[in-house]
Structure formats: C-alpha cells, structure tokens
All heavy atoms as a GROMACS GRO file, in nm:
protein
  596
    1MET      N    1   0.084  -0.118   0.000
    1MET     CA    2   0.000   0.000   0.000
    1MET      C    3   0.089   0.124   0.000
    1MET      O    4   0.173   0.141   0.087
    1MET     CB    5  -0.088  -0.002   0.125
    1MET     CG    6  -0.160   0.126   0.151
    1MET     SD    7  -0.250   0.120   0.305
    1MET     CE    8  -0.401   0.192   0.253
    2ALA      N    9   0.072   0.209  -0.099
    2ALA     CA   10   0.147   0.335  -0.104
    2ALA      C   11   0.071   0.438  -0.022
    2ALA      O   12  -0.051   0.444  -0.026
    2ALA     CB   13   0.162   0.381  -0.248
    3TYR      N   14   0.144   0.515   0.054
    3TYR     CA   15   0.083   0.614   0.141
    3TYR      C   16   0.095   0.752   0.076
    3TYR      O   17   0.177   0.835   0.117
    3TYR     CB   18   0.148   0.610   0.279
    3TYR     CG   19   0.118   0.482   0.352
    3TYR    CD1   20   0.204   0.373   0.345
    3TYR    CD2   21   0.002   0.470   0.427
    3TYR    CE1   22   0.176   0.256   0.412
    3TYR    CE2   23  -0.027   0.353   0.495
    3TYR     CZ   24   0.061   0.247   0.487
    3TYR     OH   25   0.032   0.131   0.554
    4GLU      N   26   0.012   0.777  -0.025
    4GLU     CA   27   0.016   0.903  -0.099
    4GLU      C   28  -0.012   1.022  -0.008
    4GLU      O   29   0.050   1.128  -0.023
    4GLU     CB   30  -0.087   0.898  -0.212
    4GLU     CG   31  -0.084   1.020  -0.301
    4GLU     CD   32  -0.180   1.009  -0.418
    4GLU    OE1   33  -0.212   0.898  -0.460
    4GLU    OE2   34  -0.223   1.115  -0.466
    5ARG      N   35  -0.100   1.004   0.090
    5ARG     CA   36  -0.132   1.115   0.179
    5ARG      C   37  -0.012   1.155   0.264
    5ARG      O   38   0.008   1.272   0.293
    5ARG     CB   39  -0.251   1.080   0.268
    5ARG     CG   40  -0.380   1.081   0.190
    5ARG     CD   41  -0.499   1.057   0.277
    5ARG     NE   42  -0.619   1.074   0.197
    5ARG     CZ   43  -0.741   1.060   0.243
    5ARG    NH1   44  -0.760   1.028   0.370
    5ARG    NH2   45  -0.845   1.078   0.165
    6ILE      N   46   0.068   1.058   0.302
    6ILE     CA   47   0.188   1.089   0.381
    6ILE      C   48   0.283   1.173   0.297
    6ILE      O   49   0.338   1.273   0.344
    6ILE     CB   50   0.255   0.960   0.432
    6ILE    CG1   51   0.163   0.891   0.533
    6ILE    CG2   52   0.392   0.990   0.491
    6ILE    CD1   53   0.211   0.755   0.577
    7ARG      N   54   0.302   1.134   0.174
    7ARG     CA   55   0.389   1.211   0.084
    7ARG      C   56   0.333   1.352   0.065
    7ARG      O   57   0.406   1.450   0.073
    7ARG     CB   58   0.403   1.142  -0.052
    7ARG     CG   59   0.493   1.221  -0.147
    7ARG     CD   60   0.507   1.157  -0.285
    7ARG     NE   61   0.544   1.019  -0.272
    7ARG     CZ   62   0.482   0.919  -0.337
    7ARG    NH1   63   0.383   0.943  -0.420
    7ARG    NH2   64   0.521   0.796  -0.321
    8ASN      N   65   0.202   1.362   0.040
    8ASN     CA   66   0.141   1.493   0.018
    8ASN      C   67   0.155   1.582   0.141
    8ASN      O   68   0.187   1.701   0.128
    8ASN     CB   69  -0.007   1.478  -0.020
    8ASN     CG   70  -0.025   1.418  -0.158
    8ASN    OD1   71   0.066   1.419  -0.241
    8ASN    ND2   72  -0.142   1.362  -0.183
    9LEU      N   73   0.131   1.527   0.260
    9LEU     CA   74   0.144   1.605   0.382
    9LEU      C   75   0.289   1.651   0.402
    9LEU      O   76   0.314   1.764   0.442
    9LEU     CB   77   0.097   1.525   0.503
    9LEU     CG   78  -0.054   1.506   0.514
    9LEU    CD1   79  -0.087   1.401   0.620
    9LEU    CD2   80  -0.123   1.638   0.548
   10ARG      N   81   0.382   1.561   0.374
   10ARG     CA   82   0.524   1.595   0.387
   10ARG      C   83   0.560   1.708   0.292
   10ARG      O   84   0.623   1.807   0.331
   10ARG     CB   85   0.612   1.473   0.359
   10ARG     CG   86   0.762   1.505   0.364
   10ARG     CD   87   0.847   1.385   0.332
   10ARG     NE   88   0.824   1.324   0.203
   10ARG     CZ   89   0.869   1.373   0.087
   10ARG    NH1   90   0.937   1.487   0.082
   10ARG    NH2   91   0.845   1.309  -0.027
   11GLU      N   92   0.519   1.695   0.166
   11GLU     CA   93   0.553   1.797   0.067
   11GLU      C   94   0.482   1.929   0.100
   11GLU      O   95   0.541   2.036   0.084
   11GLU     CB   96   0.516   1.748  -0.073
   11GLU     CG   97   0.608   1.638  -0.120
   11GLU     CD   98   0.568   1.577  -0.253
   11GLU    OE1   99   0.455   1.605  -0.302
   11GLU    OE2  100   0.649   1.502  -0.310
   12ASP      N  101   0.356   1.924   0.144
   12ASP     CA  102   0.284   2.046   0.182
   12ASP      C  103   0.351   2.116   0.299
   12ASP      O  104   0.338   2.238   0.314
   12ASP     CB  105   0.138   2.014   0.218
   12ASP     CG  106   0.055   1.973   0.098
   12ASP    OD1  107   0.101   1.991  -0.017
   12ASP    OD2  108  -0.057   1.921   0.118
   13SER      N  109   0.421   2.040   0.382
   13SER     CA  110   0.492   2.097   0.497
   13SER      C  111   0.635   2.136   0.463
   13SER      O  112   0.712   2.174   0.550
   13SER     CB  113   0.494   1.995   0.612
   13SER     OG  114   0.363   1.965   0.654
   14ASP      N  115   0.670   2.124   0.335
   14ASP     CA  116   0.806   2.156   0.287
   14ASP      C  117   0.914   2.079   0.362
   14ASP      O  118   1.019   2.132   0.394
   14ASP     CB  119   0.833   2.307   0.295
   14ASP     CG  120   0.748   2.388   0.198
   14ASP    OD1  121   0.723   2.337   0.086
   14ASP    OD2  122   0.705   2.498   0.234
   15LEU      N  123   0.886   1.952   0.387
   15LEU     CA  124   0.984   1.864   0.452
   15LEU      C  125   1.041   1.767   0.350
   15LEU      O  126   0.969   1.720   0.262
   15LEU     CB  127   0.918   1.785   0.566
   15LEU     CG  128   0.867   1.865   0.685
   15LEU    CD1  129   0.785   1.776   0.778
   15LEU    CD2  130   0.983   1.926   0.761
   16THR      N  131   1.169   1.737   0.364
   16THR     CA  132   1.230   1.635   0.280
   16THR      C  133   1.212   1.498   0.345
   16THR      O  134   1.176   1.489   0.463
   16THR     CB  135   1.381   1.661   0.264
   16THR    OG1  136   1.443   1.648   0.393
   16THR    CG2  137   1.408   1.800   0.206
   17GLN      N  138   1.238   1.395   0.269
   17GLN     CA  139   1.233   1.261   0.328
   17GLN      C  140   1.337   1.249   0.439
   17GLN      O  141   1.312   1.185   0.540
   17GLN     CB  142   1.257   1.154   0.221
   17GLN     CG  143   1.139   1.135   0.130
   17GLN     CD  144   1.158   1.019   0.034
   17GLN    OE1  145   1.270   0.971   0.012
   17GLN    NE2  146   1.050   0.973  -0.024
   18GLN      N  147   1.451   1.312   0.422
   18GLN     CA  148   1.555   1.307   0.526
   18GLN      C  149   1.506   1.373   0.654
   18GLN      O  150   1.528   1.323   0.764
   18GLN     CB  151   1.683   1.374   0.478
   18GLN     CG  152   1.797   1.366   0.578
   18GLN     CD  153   1.839   1.222   0.606
   18GLN    OE1  154   1.878   1.150   0.514
   18GLN    NE2  155   1.830   1.178   0.731
   19GLN      N  156   1.439   1.487   0.642
   19GLN     CA  157   1.388   1.555   0.761
   19GLN      C  158   1.283   1.470   0.833
   19GLN      O  159   1.282   1.465   0.956
   19GLN     CB  160   1.329   1.692   0.722
   19GLN     CG  161   1.436   1.792   0.682
   19GLN     CD  162   1.379   1.916   0.619
   19GLN    OE1  163   1.287   1.911   0.538
   19GLN    NE2  164   1.435   2.031   0.656
   20MET      N  165   1.198   1.404   0.756
   20MET     CA  166   1.098   1.315   0.818
   20MET      C  167   1.168   1.198   0.887
   20MET      O  168   1.132   1.161   0.999
   20MET     CB  169   0.999   1.263   0.714
   20MET     CG  170   0.889   1.360   0.680
   20MET     SD  171   0.786   1.404   0.823
   20MET     CE  172   0.711   1.248   0.862
   21ALA      N  173   1.265   1.141   0.820
   21ALA     CA  174   1.338   1.028   0.878
   21ALA      C  175   1.404   1.072   1.009
   21ALA      O  176   1.401   0.998   1.108
   21ALA     CB  177   1.442   0.977   0.779
   22ASP      N  178   1.461   1.191   1.011
   22ASP     CA  179   1.524   1.242   1.132
   22ASP      C  180   1.422   1.258   1.245
   22ASP      O  181   1.449   1.223   1.360
   22ASP     CB  182   1.593   1.376   1.105
   22ASP     CG  183   1.716   1.363   1.016
   22ASP    OD1  184   1.765   1.250   0.995
   22ASP    OD2  185   1.760   1.468   0.963
   23LYS      N  186   1.304   1.310   1.213
   23LYS     CA  187   1.199   1.327   1.314
   23LYS      C  188   1.154   1.192   1.371
   23LYS      O  189   1.114   1.183   1.486
   23LYS     CB  190   1.077   1.398   1.253
   23LYS     CG  191   1.099   1.546   1.226
   23LYS     CD  192   0.975   1.606   1.162
   23LYS     CE  193   0.992   1.752   1.132
   23LYS     NZ  194   0.990   1.837   1.251
   24LEU      N  195   1.161   1.088   1.287
   24LEU     CA  196   1.117   0.954   1.328
   24LEU      C  197   1.232   0.868   1.380
   24LEU      O  198   1.210   0.753   1.420
   24LEU     CB  199   1.049   0.884   1.209
   24LEU     CG  200   0.922   0.952   1.157
   24LEU    CD1  201   0.883   0.894   1.022
   24LEU    CD2  202   0.810   0.937   1.258
   25PHE      N  203   1.353   0.923   1.377
   25PHE     CA  204   1.472   0.850   1.422
   25PHE      C  205   1.494   0.720   1.344
   25PHE      O  206   1.523   0.615   1.401
   25PHE     CB  207   1.465   0.822   1.573
   25PHE     CG  208   1.447   0.945   1.656
   25PHE    CD1  209   1.323   0.978   1.706
   25PHE    CD2  210   1.554   1.030   1.681
   25PHE    CE1  211   1.304   1.094   1.781
   25PHE    CE2  212   1.537   1.146   1.755
   25PHE     CZ  213   1.412   1.178   1.805
   26ILE      N  214   1.476   0.732   1.212
   26ILE     CA  215   1.498   0.618   1.123
   26ILE      C  216   1.585   0.662   1.006
   26ILE      O  217   1.608   0.781   0.985
   26ILE     CB  218   1.366   0.556   1.071
   26ILE    CG1  219   1.284   0.660   0.992
   26ILE    CG2  220   1.284   0.497   1.185
   26ILE    CD1  221   1.159   0.604   0.926
   27ASN      N  222   1.630   0.567   0.928
   27ASN     CA  223   1.712   0.591   0.809
   27ASN      C  224   1.624   0.648   0.698
   27ASN      O  225   1.507   0.610   0.684
   27ASN     CB  226   1.774   0.457   0.768
   27ASN     CG  227   1.866   0.470   0.650
   27ASN    OD1  228   1.819   0.488   0.538
   27ASN    ND2  229   1.994   0.456   0.676
   28ARG      N  230   1.677   0.736   0.613
   28ARG     CA  231   1.600   0.794   0.503
   28ARG      C  232   1.550   0.687   0.406
   28ARG      O  233   1.439   0.694   0.357
   28ARG     CB  234   1.681   0.898   0.426
   28ARG     CG  235   1.592   0.972   0.323
   28ARG     CD  236   1.668   1.024   0.203
   28ARG     NE  237   1.747   0.926   0.133
   28ARG     CZ  238   1.700   0.844   0.040
   28ARG    NH1  239   1.574   0.842   0.006
   28ARG    NH2  240   1.781   0.759  -0.020
   29ARG      N  241   1.632   0.587   0.379
   29ARG     CA  242   1.589   0.480   0.288
   29ARG      C  243   1.470   0.404   0.345
   29ARG      O  244   1.380   0.364   0.271
   29ARG     CB  245   1.703   0.383   0.261
   29ARG     CG  246   1.804   0.435   0.166
   29ARG     CD  247   1.906   0.329   0.133
   29ARG     NE  248   2.005   0.381   0.042
   29ARG     CZ  249   2.095   0.307  -0.016
   29ARG    NH1  250   2.102   0.179   0.009
   29ARG    NH2  251   2.182   0.362  -0.100
   30THR      N  252   1.471   0.383   0.475
   30THR     CA  253   1.358   0.316   0.540
   30THR      C  254   1.233   0.401   0.526
   30THR      O  255   1.127   0.351   0.488
   30THR     CB  256   1.389   0.290   0.689
   30THR    OG1  257   1.506   0.209   0.698
   30THR    CG2  258   1.272   0.222   0.757
   31TYR      N  259   1.246   0.531   0.553
   31TYR     CA  260   1.130   0.620   0.539
   31TYR      C  261   1.079   0.619   0.395
   31TYR      O  262   0.960   0.609   0.369
   31TYR     CB  263   1.163   0.764   0.582
   31TYR     CG  264   1.044   0.853   0.558
   31TYR    CD1  265   0.939   0.854   0.649
   31TYR    CD2  266   1.033   0.928   0.442
   31TYR    CE1  267   0.826   0.930   0.624
   31TYR    CE2  268   0.921   1.004   0.417
   31TYR     CZ  269   0.818   1.004   0.508
   31TYR     OH  270   0.706   1.078   0.481
   32SER      N  271   1.170   0.628   0.299
   32SER     CA  272   1.132   0.628   0.159
   32SER      C  273   1.056   0.500   0.122
   32SER      O  274   0.956   0.505   0.051
   32SER     CB  275   1.256   0.642   0.071
   32SER     OG  276   1.220   0.637  -0.066
   33SER      N  277   1.101   0.388   0.175
   33SER     CA  278   1.033   0.261   0.144
   33SER      C  279   0.894   0.257   0.205
   33SER      O  280   0.802   0.197   0.149
   33SER     CB  281   1.117   0.142   0.189
   33SER     OG  282   1.124   0.134   0.330
   34TYR      N  283   0.875   0.322   0.319
   34TYR     CA  284   0.741   0.334   0.378
   34TYR      C  285   0.651   0.419   0.289
   34TYR      O  286   0.540   0.380   0.254
   34TYR     CB  287   0.745   0.401   0.516
   34TYR     CG  288   0.812   0.324   0.626
   34TYR    CD1  289   0.859   0.392   0.738
   34TYR    CD2  290   0.828   0.187   0.624
   34TYR    CE1  291   0.920   0.325   0.843
   34TYR    CE2  292   0.890   0.119   0.727
   34TYR     CZ  293   0.935   0.189   0.836
   34TYR     OH  294   0.995   0.123   0.940
   35GLU      N  295   0.702   0.536   0.252
   35GLU     CA  296   0.622   0.632   0.175
   35GLU      C  297   0.584   0.576   0.039
   35GLU      O  298   0.476   0.606  -0.012
   35GLU     CB  299   0.704   0.761   0.159
   35GLU     CG  300   0.623   0.878   0.111
   35GLU     CD  301   0.704   1.006   0.109
   35GLU    OE1  302   0.714   1.071   0.216
   35GLU    OE2  303   0.757   1.040   0.002
   36ASN      N  304   0.670   0.495  -0.019
   36ASN     CA  305   0.645   0.439  -0.152
   36ASN      C  306   0.575   0.304  -0.150
   36ASN      O  307   0.551   0.245  -0.255
   36ASN     CB  308   0.775   0.430  -0.230
   36ASN     CG  309   0.829   0.568  -0.263
   36ASN    OD1  310   0.758   0.649  -0.319
   36ASN    ND2  311   0.952   0.594  -0.224
   37GLY      N  312   0.542   0.256  -0.031
   37GLY     CA  313   0.467   0.131  -0.021
   37GLY      C  314   0.550   0.006  -0.043
   37GLY      O  315   0.494  -0.103  -0.058
   38VAL      N  316   0.682   0.019  -0.043
   38VAL     CA  317   0.769  -0.096  -0.061
   38VAL      C  318   0.772  -0.179   0.067
   38VAL      O  319   0.784  -0.301   0.064
   38VAL     CB  320   0.912  -0.051  -0.099
   38VAL    CG1  321   1.009  -0.167  -0.101
   38VAL    CG2  322   0.910   0.021  -0.232
   39ARG      N  323   0.757  -0.111   0.178
   39ARG     CA  324   0.764  -0.174   0.310
   39ARG      C  325   0.648  -0.123   0.394
   39ARG      O  326   0.612  -0.006   0.387
   39ARG     CB  327   0.897  -0.130   0.373
   39ARG     CG  328   0.933  -0.186   0.501
   39ARG     CD  329   1.064  -0.124   0.544
   39ARG     NE  330   1.149  -0.227   0.600
   39ARG     CZ  331   1.270  -0.208   0.641
   39ARG    NH1  332   1.326  -0.089   0.630
   39ARG    NH2  333   1.340  -0.304   0.693
   40GLY      N  334   0.586  -0.213   0.469
   40GLY     CA  335   0.476  -0.173   0.557
   40GLY      C  336   0.526  -0.084   0.670
   40GLY      O  337   0.639  -0.099   0.716
   41ILE      N  338   0.442   0.010   0.712
   41ILE     CA  339   0.479   0.101   0.819
   41ILE      C  340   0.435   0.043   0.953
   41ILE      O  341   0.317   0.014   0.971
   41ILE     CB  342   0.414   0.240   0.801
   41ILE    CG1  343   0.452   0.299   0.665
   41ILE    CG2  344   0.454   0.334   0.913
   41ILE    CD1  345   0.384   0.431   0.634
   42PRO      N  346   0.528   0.026   1.046
   42PRO     CA  347   0.489  -0.023   1.179
   42PRO      C  348   0.390   0.073   1.245
   42PRO      O  349   0.395   0.194   1.223
   42PRO     CB  350   0.621  -0.026   1.257
   42PRO     CG  351   0.728  -0.031   1.152
   42PRO     CD  352   0.673   0.046   1.035
   43VAL      N  353   0.301   0.018   1.323
   43VAL     CA  354   0.196   0.097   1.388
   43VAL      C  355   0.255   0.215   1.465
   43VAL      O  356   0.201   0.326   1.460
   43VAL     CB  357   0.110   0.008   1.480
   43VAL    CG1  358   0.010   0.090   1.558
   43VAL    CG2  359   0.040  -0.098   1.399
   44GLU      N  360   0.364   0.192   1.536
   44GLU     CA  361   0.424   0.298   1.617
   44GLU      C  362   0.471   0.414   1.529
   44GLU      O  363   0.454   0.530   1.564
   44GLU     CB  364   0.544   0.246   1.697
   44GLU     CG  365   0.512   0.131   1.790
   44GLU     CD  366   0.512  -0.005   1.719
   44GLU    OE1  367   0.569  -0.019   1.608
   44GLU    OE2  368   0.454  -0.098   1.775
   45VAL      N  369   0.528   0.383   1.414
   45VAL     CA  370   0.577   0.485   1.323
   45VAL      C  371   0.458   0.558   1.259
   45VAL      O  372   0.459   0.680   1.246
   45VAL     CB  373   0.669   0.424   1.215
   45VAL    CG1  374   0.709   0.528   1.111
   45VAL    CG2  375   0.792   0.362   1.279
   46LEU      N  376   0.356   0.483   1.221
   46LEU     CA  377   0.236   0.544   1.163
   46LEU      C  378   0.174   0.642   1.262
   46LEU      O  379   0.135   0.753   1.225
   46LEU     CB  380   0.137   0.434   1.123
   46LEU     CG  381   0.032   0.468   1.019
   46LEU    CD1  382   0.094   0.524   0.892
   46LEU    CD2  383  -0.051   0.346   0.988
   47GLY      N  384   0.168   0.604   1.388
   47GLY     CA  385   0.117   0.693   1.492
   47GLY      C  386   0.202   0.818   1.506
   47GLY      O  387   0.150   0.929   1.522
   48SER      N  388   0.333   0.802   1.498
   48SER     CA  389   0.424   0.917   1.508
   48SER      C  390   0.406   1.012   1.389
   48SER      O  391   0.407   1.134   1.406
   48SER     CB  392   0.569   0.870   1.515
   48SER     OG  393   0.592   0.800   1.634
   49ILE      N  394   0.387   0.955   1.271
   49ILE     CA  395   0.365   1.039   1.152
   49ILE      C  396   0.234   1.117   1.167
   49ILE      O  397   0.228   1.236   1.138
   49ILE     CB  398   0.365   0.952   1.024
   49ILE    CG1  399   0.504   0.894   0.998
   49ILE    CG2  400   0.318   1.035   0.904
   49ILE    CD1  401   0.509   0.789   0.889
   50ALA      N  402   0.131   1.051   1.216
   50ALA     CA  403   0.003   1.119   1.240
   50ALA      C  404   0.022   1.233   1.339
   50ALA      O  405  -0.032   1.343   1.320
   50ALA     CB  406  -0.102   1.020   1.288
   51ASP      N  407   0.098   1.209   1.444
   51ASP     CA  408   0.124   1.314   1.543
   51ASP      C  409   0.200   1.432   1.482
   51ASP      O  410   0.168   1.548   1.511
   51ASP     CB  411   0.203   1.258   1.662
   51ASP     CG  412   0.123   1.164   1.749
   51ASP    OD1  413  -0.002   1.162   1.739
   51ASP    OD2  414   0.186   1.090   1.827
   52ILE      N  415   0.298   1.404   1.399
   52ILE     CA  416   0.377   1.509   1.336
   52ILE      C  417   0.288   1.601   1.252
   52ILE      O  418   0.303   1.723   1.254
   52ILE     CB  419   0.490   1.450   1.249
   52ILE    CG1  420   0.598   1.387   1.338
   52ILE    CG2  421   0.551   1.554   1.154
   52ILE    CD1  422   0.698   1.298   1.265
   53PHE      N  423   0.193   1.541   1.181
   53PHE     CA  424   0.107   1.619   1.092
   53PHE      C  425  -0.026   1.660   1.156
   53PHE      O  426  -0.107   1.727   1.092
   53PHE     CB  427   0.081   1.544   0.962
   53PHE     CG  428   0.206   1.527   0.878
   53PHE    CD1  429   0.252   1.402   0.844
   53PHE    CD2  430   0.278   1.638   0.835
   53PHE    CE1  431   0.366   1.387   0.767
   53PHE    CE2  432   0.393   1.624   0.759
   53PHE     CZ  433   0.436   1.498   0.725
   54GLY      N  434  -0.048   1.622   1.282
   54GLY     CA  435  -0.170   1.660   1.350
   54GLY      C  436  -0.294   1.602   1.287
   54GLY      O  437  -0.395   1.670   1.270
   55THR      N  438  -0.286   1.476   1.252
   55THR     CA  439  -0.399   1.408   1.188
   55THR      C  440  -0.417   1.270   1.250
   55THR      O  441  -0.352   1.237   1.349
   55THR     CB  442  -0.379   1.401   1.035
   55THR    OG1  443  -0.501   1.360   0.973
   55THR    CG2  444  -0.266   1.307   0.995
   56SER      N  445  -0.504   1.190   1.193
   56SER     CA  446  -0.528   1.055   1.245
   56SER      C  447  -0.461   0.951   1.156
   56SER      O  448  -0.436   0.975   1.037
   56SER     CB  449  -0.678   1.027   1.254
   56SER     OG  450  -0.734   1.016   1.124
   57VAL      N  451  -0.437   0.836   1.212
   57VAL     CA  452  -0.384   0.724   1.135
   57VAL      C  453  -0.485   0.685   1.027
   57VAL      O  454  -0.447   0.653   0.915
   57VAL     CB  455  -0.352   0.604   1.228
   57VAL    CG1  456  -0.319   0.480   1.148
   57VAL    CG2  457  -0.236   0.640   1.322
   58ASP      N  458  -0.614   0.690   1.060
   58ASP     CA  459  -0.716   0.658   0.960
   58ASP      C  460  -0.707   0.749   0.838
   58ASP      O  461  -0.724   0.705   0.725
   58ASP     CB  462  -0.856   0.666   1.021
   58ASP     CG  463  -0.891   0.544   1.104
   58ASP    OD1  464  -0.821   0.441   1.093
   58ASP    OD2  465  -0.991   0.550   1.178
   59TYR      N  466  -0.679   0.878   0.861
   59TYR     CA  467  -0.664   0.969   0.747
   59TYR      C  468  -0.543   0.930   0.664
   59TYR      O  469  -0.550   0.925   0.540
   59TYR     CB  470  -0.650   1.115   0.794
   59TYR     CG  471  -0.628   1.208   0.679
   59TYR    CD1  472  -0.732   1.246   0.596
   59TYR    CD2  473  -0.499   1.254   0.648
   59TYR    CE1  474  -0.712   1.328   0.486
   59TYR    CE2  475  -0.477   1.337   0.539
   59TYR     CZ  476  -0.584   1.373   0.458
   59TYR     OH  477  -0.562   1.453   0.349
   60LEU      N  478  -0.432   0.900   0.729
   60LEU     CA  479  -0.311   0.861   0.657
   60LEU      C  480  -0.334   0.737   0.572
   60LEU      O  481  -0.280   0.725   0.462
   60LEU     CB  482  -0.196   0.836   0.754
   60LEU     CG  483  -0.147   0.955   0.836
   60LEU    CD1  484  -0.035   0.911   0.929
   60LEU    CD2  485  -0.103   1.070   0.748
   61MET      N  486  -0.415   0.646   0.622
   61MET     CA  487  -0.440   0.520   0.553
   61MET      C  488  -0.552   0.530   0.451
   61MET      O  489  -0.582   0.432   0.382
   61MET     CB  490  -0.473   0.411   0.656
   61MET     CG  491  -0.359   0.380   0.748
   61MET     SD  492  -0.402   0.258   0.873
   61MET     CE  493  -0.436   0.116   0.770
   62GLY      N  494  -0.616   0.646   0.441
   62GLY     CA  495  -0.724   0.663   0.345
   62GLY      C  496  -0.858   0.608   0.392
   62GLY      O  497  -0.949   0.590   0.312
   63ARG      N  498  -0.870   0.582   0.522
   63ARG     CA  499  -0.995   0.527   0.576
   63ARG      C  500  -1.098   0.635   0.604
   63ARG      O  501  -1.215   0.604   0.624
   63ARG     CB  502  -0.966   0.448   0.702
   63ARG     CG  503  -0.879   0.325   0.673
   63ARG     CD  504  -0.850   0.248   0.798
   63ARG     NE  505  -0.973   0.183   0.842
   63ARG     CZ  506  -0.989   0.123   0.959
   63ARG    NH1  507  -0.889   0.120   1.044
   63ARG    NH2  508  -1.101   0.068   0.991
   64THR      N  509  -1.055   0.762   0.606
   64THR     CA  510  -1.143   0.875   0.623
   64THR      C  511  -1.084   0.993   0.548
   64THR      O  512  -0.962   0.996   0.524
   64THR     CB  513  -1.164   0.911   0.773
   64THR    OG1  514  -1.257   1.019   0.784
   64THR    CG2  515  -1.034   0.952   0.839
   65ASP      N  516  -1.168   1.088   0.512
   65ASP     CA  517  -1.120   1.209   0.446
   65ASP      C  518  -1.112   1.325   0.544
   65ASP      O  519  -1.083   1.438   0.504
   65ASP     CB  520  -1.212   1.246   0.330
   65ASP     CG  521  -1.198   1.146   0.214
   65ASP    OD1  522  -1.088   1.090   0.196
   65ASP    OD2  523  -1.297   1.125   0.142
   66ILE      N  524  -1.136   1.298   0.671
   66ILE     CA  525  -1.131   1.401   0.774
   66ILE      C  526  -0.988   1.408   0.828
   66ILE      O  527  -0.940   1.313   0.888
   66ILE     CB  528  -1.231   1.372   0.887
   66ILE    CG1  529  -1.373   1.366   0.828
   66ILE    CG2  530  -1.220   1.475   0.998
   66ILE    CD1  531  -1.477   1.313   0.925
   67LYS      N  532  -0.922   1.523   0.805
   67LYS     CA  533  -0.783   1.539   0.848
   67LYS      C  534  -0.770   1.555   0.999
   67LYS      O  535  -0.672   1.513   1.058
   67LYS     CB  536  -0.719   1.661   0.783
   67LYS     CG  537  -0.668   1.639   0.645
   67LYS     CD  538  -0.590   1.762   0.600
   67LYS     CE  539  -0.536   1.745   0.462
   67LYS     NZ  540  -0.458   1.861   0.420
   68LYS      N  541  -0.869   1.619   1.060
   68LYS     CA  542  -0.862   1.648   1.203
   68LYS      C  543  -0.854   1.518   1.283
   68LYS      O  544  -0.930   1.425   1.259
   68LYS     CB  545  -0.985   1.728   1.245
   68LYS     CG  546  -0.983   1.771   1.388
   68LYS     CD  547  -1.106   1.853   1.420
   68LYS     CE  548  -1.106   1.888   1.567
   68LYS     NZ  549  -1.224   1.963   1.603
   69PRO      N  550  -0.761   1.512   1.378
   69PRO     CA  551  -0.751   1.389   1.460
   69PRO      C  552  -0.873   1.375   1.550
   69PRO      O  553  -0.946   1.470   1.576
   69PRO     CB  554  -0.624   1.409   1.541
   69PRO     CG  555  -0.608   1.556   1.549
   69PRO     CD  556  -0.667   1.613   1.422
   70TYR      N  557  -0.893   1.255   1.597
   70TYR     CA  558  -1.002   1.228   1.688
   70TYR      C  559  -0.980   1.300   1.818
   70TYR      O  560  -0.868   1.311   1.866
   70TYR     CB  561  -1.013   1.077   1.718
   70TYR     CG  562  -1.029   0.993   1.594
   70TYR    CD1  563  -0.933   0.900   1.558
   70TYR    CD2  564  -1.140   1.006   1.513
   70TYR    CE1  565  -0.947   0.822   1.445
   70TYR    CE2  566  -1.155   0.930   1.398
   70TYR     CZ  567  -1.059   0.838   1.365
   70TYR     OH  568  -1.072   0.762   1.253
   71SER      N  569  -1.087   1.348   1.878
   71SER     CA  570  -1.073   1.409   2.009
   71SER      C  571  -1.098   1.303   2.115
   71SER      O  572  -1.178   1.213   2.095
   71SER     CB  573  -1.169   1.525   2.027
   71SER     OG  574  -1.302   1.481   2.012
   72LYS      N  575  -1.026   1.314   2.223
   72LYS     CA  576  -1.040   1.217   2.331
   72LYS      C  577  -1.165   1.249   2.411
   72LYS      O  578  -1.183   1.362   2.454
   72LYS     CB  579  -0.917   1.218   2.420
   72LYS     CG  580  -0.793   1.174   2.346
   72LYS     CD  581  -0.672   1.175   2.435
   72LYS     CE  582  -0.551   1.133   2.353
   72LYS     NZ  583  -0.429   1.137   2.429
   73GLY      N  584  -1.250   1.149   2.431
   73GLY     CA  585  -1.372   1.167   2.506
   73GLY      C  586  -1.344   1.179   2.655
   73GLY      O  587  -1.238   1.141   2.703
   74LYS      N  588  -1.438   1.235   2.725
   74LYS     CA  589  -1.422   1.252   2.870
   74LYS      C  590  -1.484   1.138   2.945
   74LYS      O  591  -1.570   1.072   2.908
   74LYS     CB  592  -1.485   1.383   2.915
   74LYS     CG  593  -1.412   1.502   2.858
   74LYS     CD  594  -1.474   1.630   2.906
   74LYS     CE  595  -1.401   1.747   2.847
   74LYS     NZ  596  -1.453   1.872   2.891
   0.00000   0.00000   0.00000
C-alpha cells in the first residue's frame, strides 16, 4: 500500500524525506520505502507520523477524508 497522503502532507509541509526520517529516528531509505509502499509502516511509526502532521492514522491510511484527529472523550 502506497501512502500518498503521507507524501502529500510531507511535501505540503516543505519537509524532505531526510527531515521526516530524522523526526522519526529512522534511516531515510527506510522512510522512503514506507512512503512508496515498498515496506509496511509499523503501527508505532504510523502513529508518530500522524502526530507530526496533527492528523489521524485513519486519514493517513485513506480510511477517512477528515484530516482532524479524533478528540479524546471525557
């Protein structure tokens, strides 16, 4: 599965793949393989990417078109 939304969010934020890899404490090649769908993204990394962009994992995966993250209920 290619994560086109992750690439779009990264580019919209004017971040390079290297900058994203640095934020995630991973190698740039590893990040690139995630973004291009060559390698599956571990849940922990997917959650971190959602946090970086202020969105939900469901949005990143294309399961919803709502960018805003879920709010925590009381």
